[in-house]
Each structure stands twice: as C-alpha cells, then as structure tokens.
N, CA, C and O of each residue as an XYZ file, in Angstrom:
256
protein
N      47.945      7.633     -6.030
C      47.486      7.742     -4.551
C      49.046      9.034     -3.957
O      50.221      8.817     -4.253
N      48.734      9.827     -3.418
C      49.616     10.257     -2.169
C      50.158      9.770     -1.418
O      49.346      8.921     -1.051
N      51.643      9.547     -0.409
C      51.702      8.644      0.465
C      51.170     10.000      1.593
O      51.266     11.221      1.462
N      50.606      9.172      2.676
C      51.145     10.229      4.233
C      52.004     11.304      4.126
O      51.604     12.468      4.165
N      53.617     10.859      3.941
C      54.280     12.364      4.124
C      54.160     13.231      3.068
O      54.206     14.459      3.141
N      54.033     12.680      2.260
C      54.007     13.835      0.983
C      52.743     14.564      0.392
O      52.668     15.188     -0.666
N      51.730     14.322      1.373
C      50.736     15.054      1.460
C      50.582     16.084      2.756
O      49.859     17.075      2.862
N      51.624     15.435      3.812
C      51.384     16.649      4.683
C      52.424     17.678      4.513
O      52.421     18.813      4.989
N      53.328     17.113      3.756
C      54.656     18.646      3.523
C      53.721     18.807      2.585
O      54.137     17.821      3.194
N      52.727     19.015      1.580
C      51.830     19.598      0.419
C      51.237     20.977      1.617
O      51.382     22.199      1.585
N      50.514     20.007      2.632
C      49.711     20.497      3.010
C      50.367     21.632      4.436
O      49.723     22.356      5.195
N      51.686     21.412      4.363
C      52.868     22.473      5.223
C      53.019     23.648      4.478
O      52.815     24.798      4.865
N      53.515     23.143      3.022
C      53.686     24.300      2.449
C      52.414     25.583      1.797
O      52.575     26.743      1.418
N      51.148     24.692      1.905
C      50.127     25.545      1.886
C      50.020     26.705      3.421
O      49.762     27.903      3.543
N      50.333     25.711      4.295
C      49.937     26.837      5.864
C      51.196     28.195      5.668
O      51.087     29.421      5.685
N      52.260     27.351      5.501
C      53.426     28.470      5.383
C      53.099     29.807      4.437
O      53.251     30.947      4.875
N      52.543     29.469      2.830
C      52.109     30.315      2.194
C      50.972     31.257      2.771
O      50.935     32.487      2.775
N      50.090     30.374      3.240
C      48.902     31.158      3.994
C      49.084     32.423      4.961
O      48.395     33.429      5.129
N      50.350     31.952      5.560
C      50.949     32.994      6.948
C      51.745     33.981      6.323
O      51.746     35.182      6.590
N      52.457     33.361      5.427
C      53.229     34.507      4.571
C      52.602     35.514      3.815
O      53.071     36.589      3.443
N      51.384     34.990      3.618
C      50.866     36.191      3.103
C      50.100     37.404      3.733
O      50.061     38.616      3.519
N      49.216     36.101      5.037
C      48.871     37.686      5.999
C      49.804     38.072      6.752
O      49.350     38.721      7.694
N      51.492     37.916      6.780
C      52.395     38.487      7.236
C      52.308     39.572      6.774
O      52.023     40.625      7.344
N      52.628     39.314      5.367
C      52.921     40.694      4.224
C      51.603     41.288      4.298
O      51.824     42.471      4.041
N      50.588     41.181      4.462
C      49.329     42.243      4.580
C      49.308     42.589      5.720
O      48.715     43.622      6.029
N      49.692     42.129      6.274
C      49.969     43.272      7.760
C      51.108     44.098      7.603
O      51.110     45.134      8.268
N      52.163     43.847      6.803
C      53.072     44.447      7.299
C      53.100     45.736      5.924
O      53.651     46.831      6.041
N      52.535     45.363      4.965
C      51.572     46.095      3.944
C      50.986     47.334      4.458
O      51.340     48.482      4.188
N      50.017     46.943      5.256
C      48.821     47.986      5.650
C      49.949     49.015      7.135
O      50.015     50.156      7.592
N      50.319     48.263      7.249
C      51.362     49.313      8.483
C      52.091     50.079      7.655
O      51.943     51.299      7.725
N      52.831     49.628      6.901
C      53.716     50.923      5.935
C      53.239     52.101      5.408
O      53.686     53.247      5.360
N      52.153     51.524      4.993
C      51.233     52.476      4.330
C      50.933     53.751      5.534
O      51.081     54.939      5.248
N      50.521     53.306      6.815
C      49.813     53.807      7.534
C      50.753     54.751      8.398
O      50.714     55.888      8.869
N      51.490     53.831      8.359
C      52.833     55.010      9.049
C      53.167     55.833      8.046
O      53.169     57.032      8.325
N      53.562     55.390      6.517
C      54.055     56.585      5.832
C      53.181     57.818      5.347
O      53.700     58.814      4.843
N      52.216     57.718      5.482
C      51.297     58.188      4.984
C      50.453     59.237      6.216
O      49.801     60.222      5.871
N      50.571     58.927      7.261
C      50.346     59.859      8.782
C      51.051     61.671      8.623
O      51.957     62.070      7.891
N      50.332     62.316      9.467
C      51.421     63.585      9.556
C      52.502     63.456     10.658
O      52.386     63.323     11.877
N      53.238     63.511     10.114
C      54.359     63.972     11.282
C      54.413     64.445     12.340
O      54.718     65.611     12.588
N      54.028     63.327     13.359
C      53.800     63.938     14.686
C      52.624     64.861     14.893
O      52.563     65.533     15.922
N      51.764     64.923     14.044
C      50.711     66.094     14.059
C      51.148     67.360     14.821
O      50.608     67.857     15.810
N      52.924     68.034     13.735
C      53.207     69.087     14.607
C      53.227     70.472     13.653
O      53.879     70.505     12.609
N      52.399     71.662     14.159
C      51.895     72.504     13.409
C      52.925     73.874     13.671
O      52.970     74.587     14.675
N      53.572     73.956     12.652
C      54.907     75.054     12.519
C      54.283     76.187     12.592
O      55.065     77.128     12.457
N      52.750     76.626     12.814
C      52.707     77.837     13.228
C      53.090     77.915     15.129
O      53.767     78.848     15.562
N      52.558     76.840     16.043
C      53.100     76.773     16.913
C      54.596     77.057     17.243
O      54.908     76.977     18.431
N      55.737     77.440     16.167
C      57.101     77.839     16.489
C      57.362     78.840     16.226
O      58.489     79.216     16.550
N      56.594     79.644     15.612
C      56.233     80.773     15.214
C      56.997     80.960     13.435
O      57.801     81.794     13.018
N      56.453     80.024     12.874
C      56.447     79.607     11.439
C      55.126     80.471     10.802
O      54.173     80.919     11.439
N      55.367     80.555      9.393
C      54.337     81.074      8.777
C      54.174     80.517      7.738
O      55.115     79.761      7.494
N      53.179     80.530      6.759
C      53.276     80.336      5.203
C      53.652     81.808      4.895
O      53.009     82.762      5.331
N      55.100     81.945      3.853
C      54.792     82.983      2.585
C      54.850     82.583      1.222
O      54.841     81.382      0.952
N      54.912     83.493      0.284
C      55.157     82.979     -0.548
C      56.434     83.797     -1.869
O      56.559     84.908     -2.383
N      57.277     82.240     -1.959
C      58.802     82.972     -2.552
C      59.205     82.605     -3.738
O      59.629     81.453     -3.829
N      59.190     83.315     -4.750
C      60.017     82.788     -6.445
C      58.606     81.664     -6.595
O      59.047     80.520     -6.483
N      57.196     81.653     -6.793
C      56.457     81.119     -6.896
C      55.490     79.623     -6.027
O      54.596     78.852     -6.376
N      56.140     79.795     -5.040
C      56.305     78.768     -4.385
C      55.938     79.171     -2.506
O      56.430     80.042     -1.789
N      54.946     78.170     -2.224
C      54.389     78.201     -0.873
C      55.506     77.865      0.170
O      55.656     76.651      0.038
N      56.306     78.270      1.068
C      57.044     77.768      2.043
C      57.025     78.061      3.252
O      56.740     79.229      3.515
N      57.224     77.418      4.025
C      57.605     78.377      5.301
C      58.489     78.975      6.267
O      59.369     78.306      6.810
N      58.339     79.984      6.472
C      59.088     81.125      6.861
C      59.173     81.283      7.917
O      58.084     81.302      8.491
N      60.133     81.438      8.605
C      60.210     82.520     10.078
C      61.014     83.457     10.202
O      62.047     83.507      9.534
N      60.714     84.257     10.981
C      61.197     85.618     10.459
C      62.333     85.462     12.207
O      62.064     84.670     13.110
N      63.494     86.422     12.215
C      64.936     86.237     13.178
C      64.680     87.297     13.610
O      65.411     87.813     14.455
C-alpha cells in the first residue's frame, strides 16, 4: 500500500505530464500554423513584379 505522500507525488507527476502534453500540442499547432501561412498575404504584382520564365524556372521579375 502506498503512503499518502507517495500517492500525491505520483498524481502530481501525472498532472505535470498532462500539462506538458497540452502545452506541447498547442506549441506544435501554432508553429505549423505560422510557418504554413502566406507571408503577410503580399501580392508581388502590387509592387510591379511579374512572373517570368528564365532558364527553365518560373521566377518573379521586375522591369527597372
């Protein structure tokens, strides 16, 4: 039979693990959300940029 102090310690560890798991989940979701979102919804065409095809690749070009 476990003593009261030992039982409380085991319960506290379980609570800490649950809190750590929740915080890890929140951090993961926020990180994925921030890194996969468009970069400030910037439209290059608004600044005079246009798509061009150079050396077999599509790039953003700007006429100066």
